[in-house]
Residue, then its C-alpha position, 0 to 999 in steps of 0.5 A: m507672135t510677130d508682126e512680120p508677114s509670113y513667107r506666104t503672105q510676102r510671096w503673094s504680095k510680091h506677085i500682086e505688086e509686080i502685076d500692079n507695077e506693070i499695070a501702072k506702066y501701061a496705064s502711064i503709056c496710055g494716059v489712064d488714071m487707074l485710081q479714078p472711080g470706074v476707070i478699071q471697069r472701063v478698061i476691063d470692058d475694053d473701052p479705049t476711050v478711057c485713054g488719054a494717049y491710046s496705044e492698042a498694044a499697051f491698052n491690050k496688055m494693060r487690060s490683060l494684066l488687070m484680068m490677071h490681077y483679079d485672078v491672082r487676087q482671088r487665088a490669094a484670097d483663097a490661100l490667105g483669106q479676104k482680110e489678109t489679101q485686102l491688106i496686101i492690096d491696100g498697101i500696094v495702092a498706097r505705094l502706087r498713090a505715093r509714087t504717082g502723086h495721088 
């Protein structure tokens, strides 16, 4: 047995990470700290007051990408299982935290 992730796991990880990197880009434009509790739900609920620097186009794109993230995450969980998908998400969040200094 190897500790190397399978091709399928790597593919899902890459797909989710690409979406999350775009979310981070638009969050930066809008001045939104996505890693703070409750912020993601406020964006999904279409609450632009969460923005430190509101840009309608950037906010709408960020919101759409968040909804896409959850859709892809569910499809990954269906394909890989909840545990494997959560490990992928945890790794992505850790890399985003390191990149943003959290």
